[in-house]
Structure formats: C-alpha cells, structure tokens
C-alpha positions in Angstrom: 0.0 0.0 0.0 1.6 3.3 -1.1 0.2 6.9 -0.7 -3.1 5.6 0.6 -3.9 3.6 -2.6 -5.0 0.0 -2.6 -2.9 -2.3 -4.8 -4.5 -5.4 -6.2 -2.2 -8.4 -6.2 -2.5 -12.0 -7.4 -3.3 -13.0 -3.9 -6.3 -10.7 -3.8 -7.6 -12.1 -7.1 -7.4 -15.7 -5.9 -9.3 -14.8 -2.7 -12.0 -12.9 -4.7 -12.5 -15.9 -7.0 -12.9 -18.3 -4.1 -15.5 -16.0 -2.5 -17.5 -15.9 -5.8 -17.4 -19.7 -6.1 -18.6 -20.2 -2.5 -21.5 -17.7 -3.1 -22.5 -19.5 -6.3 -22.4 -22.9 -4.6 -24.5 -21.8 -1.7 -27.1 -20.3 -4.0 -27.3 -23.5 -6.0 -27.8 -25.6 -2.9 -30.5 -23.2 -1.7 -32.4 -23.3 -5.0 -32.2 -27.1 -5.1 -33.6 -27.4 -1.6 -36.4 -24.9 -2.3 -37.3 -26.9 -5.4 -37.6 -30.1 -3.5 -39.9 -28.5 -0.9 -42.1 -27.0 -3.6 -42.4 -30.4 -5.3 -43.7 -32.1 -2.2 -45.9 -29.1 -1.2 -46.5 -27.0 -4.2 -48.6 -24.4 -2.4 -45.9 -23.8 0.2 -48.3 -24.6 3.1 -49.7 -28.0 4.1 -53.5 -28.3 3.8 -55.7 -28.4 6.9 -58.5 -30.9 7.4 -61.8 -29.5 6.0 -65.4 -30.7 5.3 -65.4 -32.7 2.1 -67.0 -31.1 -0.9 -70.3 -32.7 -1.7 -71.8 -33.0 -5.2 -73.3 -29.7 -6.2 -77.1 -29.8 -5.8 -79.8 -27.4 -7.1 -79.9 -23.8 -6.1 -80.8 -23.5 -2.4 -82.1 -19.9 -3.0 -84.6 -20.3 -5.9 -88.1 -21.6 -5.9 -88.8 -25.3 -5.4 -91.5 -25.8 -8.0 -94.5 -28.2 -7.7 -94.3 -30.9 -5.1 -96.4 -34.0 -5.2 -97.3 -36.7 -2.6 -94.4 -38.5 -0.9 -91.8 -36.1 -2.3 -90.4 -34.6 0.9 -87.9 -36.7 2.8 -86.5 -36.0 6.2 -83.3 -36.5 8.3 -83.1 -36.1 12.0 -84.0 -37.9 15.2 -87.0 -39.4 17.0 -88.6 -36.0 17.4 -88.3 -35.6 13.6 -90.2 -38.7 12.7 -92.7 -38.0 15.4 -93.2 -34.5 13.8 -93.7 -36.1 10.4 -96.2 -38.6 11.9 -98.0 -35.6 13.3 -98.0 -34.0 9.8 -99.7 -37.1 8.4 -102.3 -37.0 11.2 -103.0 -33.3 10.9 -106.2 -32.3 9.1 -105.9 -31.1 5.5 -102.3 -32.3 4.8 -101.3 -32.9 1.2 -99.4 -36.1 2.0 -96.2 -34.5 0.8 -93.9 -36.2 3.3 -92.5 -39.7 3.3 -94.3 -41.9 5.7 -92.4 -42.9 8.8 -92.2 -46.6 8.1 -88.7 -48.1 7.7 -86.5 -45.1 8.4 -84.7 -45.6 11.6 -83.7 -42.3 13.1 -84.5 -42.7 16.8 -81.5 -41.6 18.9 -79.6 -40.4 15.8 -78.3 -36.9 16.3 -76.1 -34.4 14.5 -72.9 -36.1 15.3 -74.2 -39.4 14.1 -75.4 -38.0 10.7 -71.9 -36.4 10.4 -70.5 -39.9 10.4 -70.6 -41.1 6.7 -70.5 -44.8 7.6 -73.2 -45.1 10.3 -75.9 -47.8 10.0 -78.6 -45.1 9.7 -77.4 -44.5 6.1 -78.5 -48.0 5.2 -81.9 -47.2 6.5 -82.0 -44.0 4.6 -80.9 -45.6 1.3 -83.6 -48.3 1.8 -86.2 -45.6 2.3 -85.0 -43.9 -0.9 -85.4 -47.1 -2.8 -88.9 -47.5 -1.5 -90.1 -44.0 -1.9 -87.9 -42.6 -4.6 -85.5 -39.6 -4.5 -87.3 -36.7 -2.8 -87.5 -33.2 -4.2 -87.1 -31.7 -0.8 -85.3 -32.9 2.4 -86.2 -31.5 5.7 -83.2 -31.6 8.0 -83.8 -31.2 11.7 -80.8 -30.5 13.9 -80.9 -32.7 17.0 -78.2 -31.5 19.3 -77.7 -33.7 22.4 -75.8 -31.1 24.4 -75.3 -33.2 27.6 -73.1 -35.8 25.8 -72.0 -34.3 22.5 -69.9 -31.4 21.4 -71.5 -30.4 18.1 -70.3 -27.4 16.1 -71.3 -25.7 12.9 -68.6 -27.8 11.2 -70.4 -30.9 12.4 -73.6 -29.5 10.8 -71.8 -28.8 7.5 -70.5 -32.4 7.5 -74.0 -33.7 8.1 -75.3 -31.7 5.1 -72.4 -32.8 2.9 -73.1 -36.5 3.8 -76.9 -36.2 3.1 -76.0 -34.6 -0.3 -74.0 -37.7 -1.2 -77.2 -39.8 -0.8 -79.7 -37.3 -2.1 -77.9 -35.2 -4.7 -80.7 -33.3 -6.4 -83.1 -32.3 -3.6 -83.5 -28.8 -2.1 -82.7 -28.9 1.6 -84.7 -27.1 4.4 -83.0 -26.9 7.8 -84.5 -26.4 11.2 -83.6 -26.6 14.9 -85.2 -29.1 17.1 -88.7 -28.0 18.3 -88.6 -25.6 21.2 -89.9 -26.1 24.7 -91.5 -23.9 27.4 -89.8 -23.8 29.7 -86.6 -24.2 27.7 -85.0 -26.8 30.0 -88.0 -29.2 29.7 -86.0 -31.7 27.5 -83.1 -32.8 29.7 -80.7 -33.7 26.8 -80.7 -30.1 25.5 -78.9 -28.5 28.3 -79.9 -26.4 31.4 -81.1 -23.5 29.3 -82.2 -25.4 26.1 -78.9 -24.8 24.4 -79.6 -27.6 22.0 -82.5 -25.5 20.5 -80.6 -22.2 20.4 -77.6 -23.9 18.9 -79.8 -25.3 16.2 -81.3 -21.9 15.5 -77.9 -20.4 15.1 -76.6 -23.2 12.8 -79.8 -23.3 10.7 -79.5 -19.6 10.1 -75.8 -19.9 9.2 -76.4 -22.8 6.8 -79.0 -20.7 5.1 -76.8 -17.7 4.9 -74.0 -19.9 3.4 -76.3 -21.2 0.8 -76.2 -24.8 2.0 -80.0 -25.0 2.6 -83.2 -23.0 2.9 -84.5 -22.1 6.3 -87.1 -24.5 7.6 -89.8 -24.1 10.1 -89.4 -23.5 13.8 -91.7 -26.0 15.6 -93.2 -25.8 19.1 -93.1 -24.8 21.8 -94.0 -27.9 23.7 -95.0 -27.6 27.4 -94.5 -30.4 30.0 -98.2 -31.4 29.4 -97.3 -32.1 25.7 -94.6 -34.6 26.6 -95.1 -38.4 26.8 -95.3 -39.3 30.5 -93.1 -42.4 29.9 -90.3 -40.3 28.5 -87.7 -40.0 31.3 -85.8 -37.3 29.3 -89.0 -35.3 28.8 -88.4 -34.7 25.1 -91.0 -36.7 23.0 -94.4 -35.2 22.2 -97.6 -37.1 22.9 -99.7 -38.3 20.0 -102.0 -35.3 20.6 -99.2 -32.8 20.5 -97.9 -34.3 17.3 -101.3 -34.0 15.6 -102.4 -30.7 17.0 -99.2 -28.7 17.5 -96.2 -29.9 15.5 -98.0 -31.6 12.6 -100.1 -28.6 11.7 -97.0 -26.4 11.9 -95.3 -28.6 9.2 -98.5 -28.5 7.1 -98.6 -24.7 7.3 -95.0 -24.4 6.2 -94.4 -27.2 3.6 -97.9 -27.5 2.1 -97.8 -23.8 1.2 -94.3 -23.4 -0.4 
C-alpha cells in the first residue's frame, strides 16, 4: 500500500475468485432445496382438514317448484319422525312427506349423521329405494348437548353427507322443536342450548347457501310430553297431531 492507494495483487484475485465460487455454490444448494420443498408441497403450506366437498345440488335460494305426494324426505332424530307422523295425522295435509315406516332415526343426532358410515345410512338408502329420490329434504338438527360437542362444522359435515345420498333435492334446515320452559327436555342443556344452537346453525347454513331455512316448531310444554319419556323430550300423539304436525302443514304445504 503506497500513498493511501489500494494495490491489487495476485493473492487478492485468488481470494475474490474463491468467494464468488462459495457464493454460487451456496445459491445452487438453496435453490435445489427450495425446489424439493415446492415439489412435495406446491402451495408452500400444508393443507388443513376440512369438510369434504359434496356433489353440487340445485340452487338453495330459488323456488322449489311443484311438489307431489311422498316427495319430501327427512333427516333427524326421534322427534323428527314424530313430527312427520303428526303431519300425516294433521287435518288437511297434502301427504307430501314420506311416511315414517322403515326409516330408523331414533337416537340419531347431528354427530351421528356427520359420520358417513353409520348404520342409519343403510336405513335412509332403503327408504329412498322404497319412496324414490325426494325433491325436498327437511333436516332437523338434534343437538344432544349433555353428551356431545357439536359445532357448525359438524352440521356442514351432516349436510355434505346427506347430499351424497340425495344429490338433487332442495334442503330445508330447522332446529329441534322448542320447549316452554326451555329446559324441559333434559338432553338439550340447562337452558335449552340444543335448540338455540340449532337456530344459530340453521341460520348460518341458510346464509351460506347450504340450505333454505325450515320451520321453527313448538313450543311444547310439559303437558305435551309423553309421561313415559324420562328425558321429557318426546311429544304425545295429541301434541304431534295438533301442534307440531299442523306447523309442518302450514310451512311445507304452502311453499
């Protein structure tokens, strides 16, 4: 070094060349590694578990069109088929619903219908063979709060599963019938959360275009409950025919 100037020597050139080679090598290894990661996970992030996509059905926002006898199916629990039984016993009904023979839904709740391999699907498929594919399916959300932890994702899974078996129907979704007082049915929680959850999820499914909003049934009072029902949930024959059944007639027979 002379007069403050920097003098390039052969030693400096060799060191500079080695630095460039090291930089190029490191860049090559980085790009190779990145390429391998992209190949195994092209999006750059690993997918999370989600509700499977069901076959696309008809618009859930348009009009249903004409409905004939035996063209409304149903999915739910014991209260659901009891409600349908009440429909058939209500005066002036148009016989639009399936009958209640052969479809085993007693004790089957949201979390059960969210399981795509449960035995209840065999019962539903048998009913479809007997009665034909329905134009409408009424889905009633039976949320057994005291022993299950259902969420809106569980409801979406239920809807997706039903769509696999009934691809072309318009779905109507409702909560379980209400009670007065709300804690009458013991499986629904101390404040009737099973009904209020069902209201929230039915409204959300409607807003998301997964179904149309179905009827809100009830309320049932303690005098409307079968005296032999230790859980205090099931309506008497009279309540089915004079309360819940007519409510279904008023809704579905006048779409």
